[in-house]
N, C-alpha and C positions, 0 to 999 in steps of 0.2 A: 450535479450527478453525485449521489452517495450510495454506498453499499453497506451491507451488514459487516463487512470486513474492514472498512476504512472510515474513520470519523470524519464528520463534516469539517472542512477547513474554512476558517473565517479570514476575512481580509482580502485585499486586492493587490498586494505588493508582489514583488518578484518571488520572494520566499513562498508566499501562499500559492502563487501560480505553479511553482515547481512541485510543491507538496500536493496540490490538487491533481496535477498531471500524473505524478507518481501514484496517487491514490486510484486514479482511473486504471492505470496499468495493473496495479495490484488487484483491483476488483475483477479484472479479467482472468487473473491467474489463481487467486486463492480458492475460488469455488471448485477449481479443477485439480487441487492438490492430490486428491485421491487417485486421479489418473497418472499423475507424476509418480506417486508411490508405487502403483501397480507396475508401471513401466520400469521403475528403478529396481524393484525386486526381481522382475523377470530378467533384466539385464545383468544384475549382480550375480544371479544364480546360474543362468543357462548359457551365457556367451562362452566362447572357447577359453577365456581366461577367468571365468567365474568359478563359483564354489561347486556347482554341479553341472558341468558342461553337458549340453544336450542340443544337438544340431536342430532337431525338430522344433523344440520349444523356443530356441534362440531365434527362430524365424519370425517370432512376434515382435522382436525388437525394432526392426526397421519400419514396418508399417505403423507401429504405435507412435514412434517419435517423429516420423515424417508426415503422417496423415492424421491419425486420431487426435493427438494433442493439439496440433495447430487448428483443426476444425473445431474442437471444443473451445479453444480460446476465441476464435472468431464468432462462434455461436454465442458465447457469454458476452463478448463485447457488443454484439448486435442487440442482445436482450437488454443490456444496460441503457442503450440509446432509445430503442423503440419496441420494447416488449417482445412478444413471441414472433411477430412479423419481422422485426429487426433481427431476431436470432436466426430465423430460417434464411433470410437473405444474406446475413453475415457468414453463415456456414457455407452457403453456395459460393459466395465470392472468395472465401478462403481457399477453396479447392483450386482456384486459379493460381494463387501464389504457390501452392503446394506443387502443382504441376510445372510451374514456370521457373523453378529453381532446384538445384541439387541438394542444397543444405537445408536442414530443418527450418521451417518458416514460422518460428514463434513470433519474431518481430513483425514479419509481414502480416500475420494473422491479427496482431494487435492494431495494425494500421487499417487494413482493408475491412475487417469485420465492423467496427464502429462507423467507418466511412460509408459502407454500403447501407447500413441501417439508417444513417442520417439521410441518405438520398431517398430511401423509400418513405421515410417520415415526411420529407418535403413533398413527394409525389402524393402521399395520402392526404396531406393538407390541401393540395390542389384539387384532387378528385372527389373529396368527401362531399362537398356541397353541390357538385356538378353531376353526380351519378343519379340516374333515375331509380325510383323505387323498384326493387326486384332484380336489379343488376349489380347489387353490391358485391356478392360473392364472386361473380364473373370478373368484375373490374379488379377486385382485390387480388385474386389469384393471378391474373395476367400481369398486373403491374409488378407484383412480387417476382414472378418468373422473369419478366423482362429486365428488371433492375438487377436481380441476382445473376442472370446469365451475362449481362453486359459487364458487370463488375468482375465476374470470373474471367472473361476474355481480357479485360484490362489487367487483371492479375497475372495472366500468362504472358502477355506481351509487354507489360510495362512495370508494374510494381514488383513482381518476382525478380526479374533481372536487375532492377535497381537495388533491391535489398541484397542480392547476391554480390553486386559490385561493391556495395558498402562493406560487406563481409570480407571480400578479398582485399580491399584497401586497408582494413584494420589489420589483417594478417601481414600485409607488406610492411606496415608501420612497425609491427613487432619485430619482423625480420631485420629491419634497419637498426633498431636498438640492439638487437643481438649482434649484428655485424660490427657495431661501433663500441662494443664492450660497455654498454649501459644497461646491464641486466636488471639492477634494482629499479631503474626507471621504467622498465617494461611493464611493471605492475600498474602504472598510470594508465596504460592502454588495455592491459589484459583484464583487470578487474571490472572496469565499466563494460567492456565488451562481453564478459561472462554474464553480467547481470542482464544484458540484452539478449541472452541465450545464443551468443556467438562463440561460446567456449569450445564446442566441438570443432568448429571451423578453424579456430586459432590453434588449438592443440594438435588436431590430426591433420590439418591442412598445411601448417607452417612449422610448428615446433617439433612435432614427431619426425617428419622427414629430415630436418636438420639434425635432430638428435641421433637418429639412426646412423647418419654419416659420421658424426663425431664419435659415437660409441664404437663403430667398426674400427676407428683409428686408435682411440685411446682406451677402449674397454668400458667406458661409462660416459654419461653426458648429463650435465646439469639442466639442459634444455627440457628434459622430460619432467622436471620438477617445477617449472615456472607456473604453469596453469593448473596443474593437478594437485597442488598442495592443499590439503583439507584444513589447514590451520586457520586461515582468515575466516572461512565460513563458520568454523566451530566457535571461534571467539565472538563473532557477531551473534550467533544463536545463544551463547551463554549470556551475553549482555541483554538480549531480549528476555531470557528466562528470569533474570533478576530485576531488570529495570524497565522492561518494555511495557506496552499497554497490557493491563490485567486480562483483557479478553483473549489475548494471544499467548500468554504465558503457558497455558496448559498444552498448547500444540508444539512447543519447542523441544521437549524431550524426545518425542518420536522423530522430529525433524533432525535432531542431532544424531540419533542412531542411524537413520537412513543416510545422512550426509557423511558422517565420520567413518562408520563401519561399512556402509553399503557403497560409498563412493559416488553418490548421486548429488552433485553439487547444486543442481537446479532447485533443490528443495529450499535453499535459503535465498534464492533470488527474489521471490515476492516480498520478503521481509525488507530488503533494501529498496525495492520499488515503492513500498509503502511509506518509507521515510528516506527520500533520496539523499539527504545529507550523510547518511551512513555509508555511502560509497567511499567516503574518506577513511572510514575504519578499515574496510577490506583492502583498500590501496595501501594504507600504512602497514597492515599485517602482511600483505603479500610482499612488499618491499623489504620488510624486516626479515621475512623468511628467506628471500633470495639472497640477501646480504649474508645471512648466517650460513647458507649453503656454500657461498663463495669462500668465506674465511675458513670453513671447516673442510673444504675440498670435497663436498658431497657430489654424488652423481648416481644415476641409475643405469642399469644395463639395457632397459627396454621401457616403453611407455607403461605407466601403471594404469591398467584399464580393468575396472573403473577406478577412479582416483580415491580409493579408500586407504586407510592406514595399513590394512592387511596387504593390499596390492603394492603399496609403497615398500614395505619390508620384503615382500616376495621378490621384487626385482632390484633390491639393494645388493651390491656386491659385498663379498665377505670383508668384514672389518669396517663397513660403512654405516652400520645401524645407528651409531651414536650421532653421526653428522645428520642423517635423515631425521631422527627423532628430535634433535636440537632445533632444526629449521621449523618443524611442525609446532613444537612447543613455543618457540619465540613468536612465530606468526600468530598463534592462538592468543598469547598473552597481550601482544600489541594491539591486535584487532579488538579484543575484549576491552582493554583500557580506553581506547579511542571511542569505541561505540558507547561505553558507559558514560563518558564525558558528554558525548553528543546527545545521549538520552537524558542527560541531567541527573544521573543516578536515581532515576525514578521520582524525582521531586515533583514533576508535573502530575503524576498519578496521585501522589500524596496530597497535593494541593487540591485536586479535584475531589478527593474523598473528604478533605477538611471542609471545603466549601459546601458540599452536600450536607454534611453533618450540621454545620452552622445554620444553614437555611432551614433545616428541619427542626432545630431546637432553638429558634429565636425567641427571646423573652421580651415581652412588651416593656418599654421603658417605665411605664407608670406603675408596674408591679415590683420594681427593684427595691429591696429594702434599704439599699445604701444611697438612695437618691436624696439629694439635698432639697428639701421642700422650699427653701427660701430662694434658691438659685435656679429653679427649673420652671420653665414656662410650658404649659400643656395646652395644646390647641386641639379642640374637638369639634367635629361637625356632626351635630345630632340629626337623626332622620326627622323629617317633617311629619308629624302625626296627622296633619290636615292635608289630604291629597289635593284639595282645591287651592291650597295656598301656593305662592310662588316658590319653587324649589330653591331659587337663589336667595330667598329671604329667610332661611332656616339656619344660618350660621350662628352658633353660640361659641363665644370665645371666653376662655378662662385663662388668666395670667397670674401665676403665683399662688401659693397656698394662703398667704395672709391678705391678699388683695383680690378677692374673687368678685368679678363683676360679670354678670350674664346679660348680654345684650341681644335683643331680638328686634329685627326690623320687619314689620308686617304692614301690608297695605291697609289703609283705613277702612276700606270697604269690607275686608274680611274679618276685622276685629270688632264685630257688633256687640259681643257679649264678653266681658272680662273673664268669665268662666271658661271660655273656649281657648284662652291663652294657655300656652304650655306651662305646666307647673314649674315654679321656681324661676319664672321670668317676669320682667316688668312689662306691662301692656304698652303697646306702642302709642296709644292715645290716652290722655288723662281723663278723669271723670268729668272735668269741666267741659272739655271739648265734646264729650259724649252727650251731655245734657243740652248743649247748644245744638 
């Protein structure tokens, strides 16, 4: 399975398998980036802590993030597996996980959409040769409806609650790290969970309640800064801008603006899913940022919502702007450096360009002016001018410039007249044998 957004992965090793899996996930997200941006703009502008608070327009936020985007992801995933029929079934099935969980079901949509499409693909393969003529539309519609409805029920009763349980487990793991004073290591769990679209659950479900309690006691809390730091994502996007695949570089400036100034971190998640090894870059950047916050005594008085640089400074207590800025800058620098190394500083892209140029401008060896005539052997296979002759008997071999010998092997029955022989060759039969 390949898409316009992910290159085809070669090989069968563990690395290739992970890259292929990440490519499938990215293929479900990248076509829907427009929906993410629309939701991000509405969120950044109209929520109570946004730039233009508006209660009426802010009502779009919940349905878009909980229903619209998951359904689009499930639709796209189903289309990747089984075309339009898979897309419809995947969208119907995704409604099951949307209803079956309280948290946004991006991850659930990535699972149930392709799964439902694969099932309808199997059903179509079974019914295709067994359906009587004239009943194709009836059978196709009912099979799609039955599979889609059954998967939606499974989503409500099974997959949705399972994904929600996974979300809660990830949040509890982060709470354990916080309780044991291992905050920098929290990035090992926070950043991968963010990429799987569990960021809101971790931030608002675990870190924000703990941070509110701490801020009420001490006036500020570092817990508000663990998940919401825009530095790791900004560093990753900068690395993609300079060293990423050339087809994606034009999309990164807009993504950086939405992420850093708009606070919509989901915009950079597909870039990590496309190349899963880059999760190490955001983990390193996040850990470096948290460590910087610790040594500078940083903290916020409330959760930055959304997690933009403006929101960060808006909830920074007086005198704490340097500590907040330092953590963002350090996280950006570390994430950029690690991502640049993992991307090979763009060498892979340069090698691809060089190979393409070399293939397009290949010079035949026989035309090279620097060729040593005495040390070069040229082997040519000349086309057979006689279509009735044996194709295997038309090989003419030339070796060296000073010792040119042309040999032609021709069946005796075809060489009746010496004039029919190829010019410049020795007839396979001698005159004496012809007269005999």
